[in-house]
C-alpha positions in Angstrom: 124.4 -78.2 2.7 121.0 -77.1 2.0 120.2 -73.9 3.7 116.5 -73.1 4.0 117.3 -68.7 4.7 114.5 -67.2 7.5 112.2 -64.4 6.4 113.7 -61.9 8.3 117.3 -60.0 7.6 118.1 -59.7 11.0 117.6 -63.5 11.5 119.8 -63.9 8.7 122.4 -61.9 9.8 122.9 -63.0 13.5 123.2 -66.5 11.7 125.9 -65.4 9.6 127.5 -63.3 12.6 127.4 -66.6 14.9 128.8 -69.0 12.4 125.9 -71.1 11.8 125.4 -70.5 8.8 128.1 -68.9 6.4 127.4 -65.8 4.1 128.4 -68.1 1.2 125.6 -70.4 1.7 123.5 -67.7 2.3 124.4 -66.5 -1.1 124.0 -69.5 -2.5 120.5 -70.5 -1.2 118.9 -66.6 -2.3 120.8 -67.9 -6.2 119.1 -70.7 -6.2 115.7 -69.5 -4.8 115.9 -67.2 -7.6 116.6 -69.5 -10.4 113.8 -71.2 -9.5 111.2 -68.9 -9.0 112.1 -66.1 -11.2 110.6 -67.6 -13.8 107.6 -67.0 -12.9 107.6 -63.9 -10.5 110.1 -62.1 -13.4 111.1 -59.7 -10.3 114.6 -60.0 -11.2 116.0 -58.1 -14.6 120.1 -59.0 -13.8 121.5 -61.7 -11.4 124.7 -60.3 -10.0 125.4 -64.3 -9.2 129.4 -63.4 -9.2 129.2 -60.3 -7.5 127.1 -61.6 -4.7 129.8 -64.9 -4.2 132.6 -62.4 -3.7 130.9 -60.2 -1.5 129.3 -63.0 0.5 132.9 -64.2 0.7 134.1 -60.8 2.0 131.6 -61.0 4.7 132.9 -65.0 5.7 136.5 -63.7 5.8 135.3 -60.6 8.1 134.1 -63.2 10.3 137.0 -65.3 10.4 139.5 -62.9 11.3 137.3 -61.5 13.9 136.4 -58.2 12.0 133.1 -56.8 12.7 130.8 -57.4 9.7 127.7 -55.0 10.1 124.4 -54.9 11.1 123.6 -56.9 7.5 126.0 -59.1 7.4 125.4 -61.7 4.6 121.9 -60.5 3.8 120.8 -60.8 0.6 118.9 -58.1 -1.2 117.9 -57.3 -4.6 118.2 -53.3 -6.3 115.8 -51.6 -8.7 118.0 -51.2 -11.8 117.9 -47.4 -11.4 120.5 -47.7 -9.3 123.9 -47.6 -10.7 125.2 -51.3 -10.0 128.8 -51.6 -11.0 129.8 -53.0 -14.3 126.1 -53.1 -15.2 124.8 -50.8 -17.2 121.7 -48.8 -15.5 118.3 -49.9 -17.0 115.8 -47.5 -15.5 113.4 -50.2 -16.6 114.1 -48.6 -20.5 115.0 -50.1 -24.4 117.5 -46.8 -24.3 119.2 -47.1 -21.7 120.5 -50.7 -23.0 123.1 -49.2 -25.0 125.0 -46.8 -22.0 127.9 -47.7 -21.1 128.3 -50.0 -17.6 128.2 -47.6 -14.4 131.8 -47.5 -13.4 131.1 -47.3 -9.4 127.7 -48.8 -7.2 125.1 -45.5 -6.0 125.3 -44.5 -3.0 123.7 -46.2 -1.2 124.4 -49.8 -3.0 127.7 -48.6 -1.7 126.6 -48.0 2.2 124.6 -52.0 1.8 127.6 -53.4 0.9 129.7 -51.8 4.0 126.7 -53.1 6.3 127.5 -56.6 4.7 124.6 -57.1 3.0 124.9 -59.0 -0.3 123.8 -58.0 -3.7 121.6 -60.4 -5.8 121.0 -58.5 -9.1 118.8 -55.0 -10.1 115.3 -55.9 -10.2 112.8 -54.4 -12.9 110.5 -51.3 -12.7 108.1 -49.7 -15.2 110.1 -47.4 -17.7 111.9 -44.6 -16.8 109.9 -44.8 -13.0 106.6 -43.2 -14.8 104.2 -46.3 -13.5 101.7 -47.3 -11.4 100.9 -51.3 -12.3 104.6 -53.0 -12.3 104.5 -53.9 -15.9 106.9 -53.1 -18.3 106.8 -53.4 -22.1 110.4 -54.6 -22.8 111.5 -56.4 -19.8 107.4 -58.1 -18.7 105.0 -57.8 -16.1 106.2 -58.5 -12.5 104.3 -60.6 -10.7 101.8 -60.2 -7.5 103.5 -62.9 -5.4 100.1 -63.1 -3.7 97.8 -63.7 -6.6 100.5 -64.1 -10.2 97.3 -62.8 -12.5 97.4 -59.5 -10.4 99.0 -56.2 -10.8 102.2 -55.7 -8.0 101.9 -51.7 -8.5 104.7 -49.5 -9.5 107.0 -48.1 -10.5 108.9 -51.1 -7.8 107.3 -53.5 -8.8 110.2 -55.7 -9.2 111.4 -54.4 -5.9 108.6 -55.2 -4.5 107.8 -59.0 -6.0 111.1 -59.7 -5.2 110.7 -59.4 -1.2 107.0 -60.7 -1.1 108.4 -63.9 -3.5 110.9 -64.4 -0.3 113.5 -64.5 -2.9 115.0 -61.8 -1.2 113.9 -60.5 2.4 115.2 -57.0 1.3 115.3 -54.3 -1.7 115.8 -50.8 -2.6 113.1 -48.6 -4.4 111.9 -45.5 -5.2 109.0 -43.3 -4.5 108.0 -40.0 -6.8 104.6 -40.7 -6.8 103.6 -43.6 -5.0 106.4 -46.1 -5.9 107.4 -47.4 -2.7 103.6 -46.8 -1.5 101.8 -48.9 -4.2 103.8 -51.7 -4.4 104.1 -52.3 -0.9 100.0 -52.0 -0.2 99.7 -54.2 -3.3 102.2 -57.2 -2.2 101.6 -56.8 1.3 105.1 -55.1 2.3 106.6 -52.8 4.6 108.0 -50.0 3.3 109.2 -46.1 3.8 109.3 -42.8 1.8 111.4 -41.1 3.5 111.6 -37.2 3.6 112.4 -35.5 0.3 116.2 -35.1 1.6 117.0 -37.2 4.0 117.9 -40.3 1.8 121.3 -39.3 -1.3 119.9 -40.5 -4.6 123.5 -40.3 -5.5 123.8 -42.6 -8.7 120.3 -43.1 -9.3 118.7 -42.0 -12.3 115.8 -39.1 -12.1 112.2 -39.1 -12.7 111.6 -35.3 -10.9 114.4 -34.3 -9.0 112.2 -31.7 -7.1 110.2 -34.9 -5.4 112.2 -38.2 -6.1 113.2 -40.3 -3.2 114.5 -43.5 -2.4 114.3 -46.1 -0.1 113.6 -49.6 1.4 111.2 -52.7 1.2 111.3 -55.5 4.1 108.8 -58.0 5.6 108.7 -56.3 8.9 109.1 -53.2 10.6 112.3 -54.2 12.2 113.6 -55.6 8.8 112.5 -52.5 6.8 114.4 -50.1 9.9 117.9 -51.6 10.1 118.1 -51.2 6.2 116.5 -47.2 6.5 119.4 -46.9 9.5 122.2 -48.3 7.1 120.6 -46.3 4.7 121.1 -42.6 6.0 123.5 -40.0 6.2 124.0 -36.8 3.6 125.8 -36.9 0.6 127.2 -33.9 -1.1 126.8 -35.9 -5.3 122.9 -35.2 -4.7 122.2 -31.5 -4.6 118.9 -32.4 -2.9 120.7 -33.7 0.0 119.9 -32.1 3.4 123.7 -32.2 5.9 121.3 -33.2 8.8 122.5 -35.4 12.1 122.3 -38.9 11.7 118.9 -40.0 13.3 118.7 -43.9 14.4 115.4 -45.1 14.2 116.1 -49.2 15.6 116.4 -47.8 19.0 112.7 -45.8 19.8 111.2 -48.6 17.2 109.6 -49.8 20.4 107.9 -46.7 22.0 104.7 -47.1 20.9 102.1 -44.8 19.8 101.0 -43.7 23.7 101.5 -39.7 23.6 101.1 -39.6 19.8 98.2 -36.8 18.3 97.3 -39.0 15.8 94.0 -38.6 13.3 92.5 -40.4 10.0 92.9 -38.3 6.7 89.0 -37.8 5.7 87.8 -35.7 3.3 89.4 -36.7 -0.3 90.6 -39.4 0.8 88.2 -41.2 2.0 85.5 -40.0 -1.2 88.5 -41.4 -3.5 88.9 -45.2 -1.8 86.8 -48.3 -2.1 84.4 -49.2 0.3 86.9 -52.2 1.7 89.8 -49.9 1.3 88.3 -47.6 4.0 87.3 -50.4 5.9 90.8 -51.1 6.2 92.0 -47.4 7.3 89.2 -47.5 10.0 90.6 -51.2 11.1 94.1 -49.5 11.9 92.1 -46.6 13.5 90.3 -48.9 15.5 93.7 -50.7 16.7 95.4 -47.1 17.4 92.7 -45.9 19.4 92.0 -43.5 17.3 88.4 -41.6 16.4 89.8 -38.2 15.5 89.5 -37.0 11.6 90.9 -34.4 9.6 89.6 -32.6 6.1 92.7 -31.5 4.6 91.9 -28.2 2.2 92.9 -28.4 -1.7 94.4 -32.5 -1.4 92.7 -32.8 -4.9 94.8 -29.4 -6.3 97.7 -30.9 -4.4 97.3 -33.6 -6.7 97.0 -32.1 -9.9 100.3 -29.9 -9.0 101.7 -33.4 -8.1 100.8 -34.3 -11.8 102.5 -31.3 -13.5 105.7 -31.1 -11.4 105.8 -34.6 -12.6 105.0 -34.4 -16.0 106.9 -31.0 -16.4 110.2 -32.3 -15.1 110.3 -35.5 -16.5 109.8 -34.5 -20.0 112.6 -32.2 -20.2 115.2 -34.9 -18.7 114.0 -37.1 -21.8 113.2 -34.2 -24.3 116.5 -35.9 -26.7 115.4 -39.7 -26.2 112.2 -38.6 -27.4 113.5 -36.1 -30.6 116.2 -39.1 -31.6 114.3 -42.4 -29.9 111.1 -41.8 -29.6 109.9 -45.3 -30.9 112.1 -47.3 -28.6 110.1 -46.1 -25.4 106.7 -47.6 -24.6 104.0 -45.9 -26.1 102.0 -45.1 -22.7 105.4 -43.9 -21.2 106.0 -42.0 -24.6 102.3 -39.9 -24.3 103.3 -39.0 -20.8 106.2 -37.6 -21.4 105.0 -36.0 -24.8 102.2 -34.0 -22.4 104.4 -32.7 -20.0 106.9 -31.5 -23.2 103.5 -29.8 -24.5 102.4 -28.0 -20.8 102.3 -24.1 -20.5 104.7 -23.0 -18.4 102.6 -21.0 -16.7 101.2 -24.0 -15.4 104.3 -25.0 -13.5 105.0 -21.6 -12.4 101.1 -21.8 -10.7 101.7 -25.5 -9.8 105.1 -24.2 -7.6 102.8 -21.6 -5.8 100.7 -23.7 -5.2 102.9 -26.1 -3.4 104.0 -23.1 -1.2 100.6 -22.9 -0.2 100.7 -26.4 0.5 103.3 -26.9 2.4 102.0 -24.1 3.8 98.5 -25.5 4.9 100.1 -28.6 5.9 102.6 -26.9 8.5 99.5 -25.8 10.1 97.9 -29.3 10.1 100.8 -30.7 12.4 101.1 -28.0 14.7 97.5 -30.2 16.0 98.7 -33.3 14.6 101.9 -36.0 14.8 101.0 -38.6 12.7 98.1 -38.4 9.8 96.7 -41.8 8.9 94.7 -42.6 5.1 94.5 -45.5 2.7 97.4 -46.3 0.2 95.5 -47.1 -2.5 91.6 -47.3 -3.6 91.5 -50.9 -3.5 93.3 -54.1 -3.4 96.0 -55.1 -6.3 93.9 -55.4 -9.5 93.2 -57.8 -12.1 96.2 -57.6 -14.9 94.0 -56.7 -17.8 91.5 -54.2 -15.7 91.4 -51.0 -17.5 88.9 -48.9 -15.7 88.0 -48.6 -12.4 84.7 -47.6 -10.2 85.6 -44.7 -7.2 82.6 -43.0 -5.9 79.8 -42.9 -8.7 82.7 -42.1 -11.1 84.0 -44.7 -14.2 87.8 -44.0 -14.2 91.0 -45.2 -16.2 92.7 -47.4 -13.7 96.3 -47.1 -14.0 96.7 -43.4 -13.5 94.4 -43.8 -10.9 95.9 -46.1 -8.6 98.4 -43.2 -7.1 95.2 -40.9 -6.4 95.8 -41.2 -3.0 99.8 -41.5 -2.6 100.1 -38.3 -5.5 98.9 -35.4 -3.2 101.4 -35.9 0.3 104.4 -36.7 -2.5 104.4 -33.0 -3.5 105.8 -31.8 -0.3 107.8 -34.7 0.6 106.7 -35.8 4.0 107.9 -38.8 5.3 105.2 -42.2 4.8 105.7 -45.8 6.7 103.4 -47.8 4.2 101.9 -50.4 6.2 100.0 -53.7 4.9 96.1 -54.8 6.1 94.2 -57.3 6.1 90.7 -56.6 6.6 89.9 -60.6 6.1 90.0 -61.6 2.5 93.2 -62.8 0.7 94.7 -59.6 -0.6 95.6 -56.8 1.6 95.6 -53.1 1.3 97.8 -50.6 2.5 97.7 -47.6 4.6 99.7 -44.5 4.9 101.2 -43.2 8.2 102.2 -39.8 7.4 104.1 -37.8 9.9 105.3 -34.2 9.7 109.3 -33.5 8.2 111.7 -35.1 9.4 110.1 -37.7 12.0 110.1 -41.1 10.4 110.4 -42.6 13.4 107.3 -41.6 14.5 106.2 -43.2 11.4 107.9 -46.3 11.8 106.7 -46.1 15.6 102.8 -46.4 14.5 103.6 -48.7 11.8 105.4 -51.1 14.6 102.0 -51.2 16.7 100.0 -51.8 13.3 102.6 -54.7 12.9 102.5 -55.7 16.1 98.9 -55.8 16.7 98.5 -58.3 13.7 97.0 -56.3 11.1 99.6 -57.6 8.5 99.1 -61.0 8.8 97.0 -62.8 6.4 94.2 -64.6 7.9 93.0 -67.7 6.8 89.4 -67.9 5.1 
């Protein structure tokens, strides 16, 4: 039997629960599509076909016995290969980690996916050690943007975004330190969520910068995104940064709309560092929501600098032993970033920590007046893979470090942010950050839903 998979995870789960299709048929169809499409997309680094069939068989057996199948029954998904997958070495996009022993157990989020009935298809590629905005990798090759194979997926969760945007799987897990969910969502036209720092446990995932790292989902719709996010929620003591808070299911809240929410556009820095087309996407989103207010947040440029200092210092400390013993096995670009971080004066890192506390106070004041802020995710649409510079304002800048110029400042203080694709008439999407106060993912996702229902994420024919 040939199964044509719906794009929607919820539709797949409904079909499996009803018996219209078996989880095994779904898994076989997804594996066939990976075999067909991955050679040109290069999203998957490892395909866990045997495991996928075992998990699918377990779902089908549960359905026959009348057991609860879970909200993601039979839904195929992919995981960024910084998550531990039992039986595989956790590569984190690196050559060095190939020699690590296979993981003895799954990361907590992968275990939660299995408990919800989802079926893991494999590990997808990423920038080396998650220190990347492009989706390219010196060891495993670049993930290719399914919207235009000559363009970047964005990173570091480029494989996750490519796997979903190509239709190989409807859902994927990624991580976001300085923009690694939001940038690929923007470039590949997806919905993503960077949750509040401490909301989702990172237990069993390879770190980059412990004090900023978050993990989260990718999907092609807000309803799928929220279904997945609700499965992932919950405290785990294995992550020292995870906060023990009551579960906050967002699916029942999703269709409450944006009425009554105080929403403003983040101007100033966010306008000045975006190309006109990205600003036009922001203005389209604001007009759709009936938003005219604009806020110029103080010290945003300094917040970006502080995020850089935290990331460089903490990541270089993590990799110092590898730099000493296996320097030649790093991607040279990644190695240079880590070496630069290792040479940072301690006084700079301390100053960045002090500023971080002040910036948290600044944003707390902003959110006394506003519930949601809107900002571009990236200064431009997905660039060609070989592009090296970009013009922002009146300056020509190196492209790669400036892809995240708009995501890094708010990363520093761990705010929840929904990533929303917006088409303005061209062939490529732009991304909008829907930024909320801590622990209010529900408000971010409600606003994302309104923008989705208005059709902003739908590509229009020219």
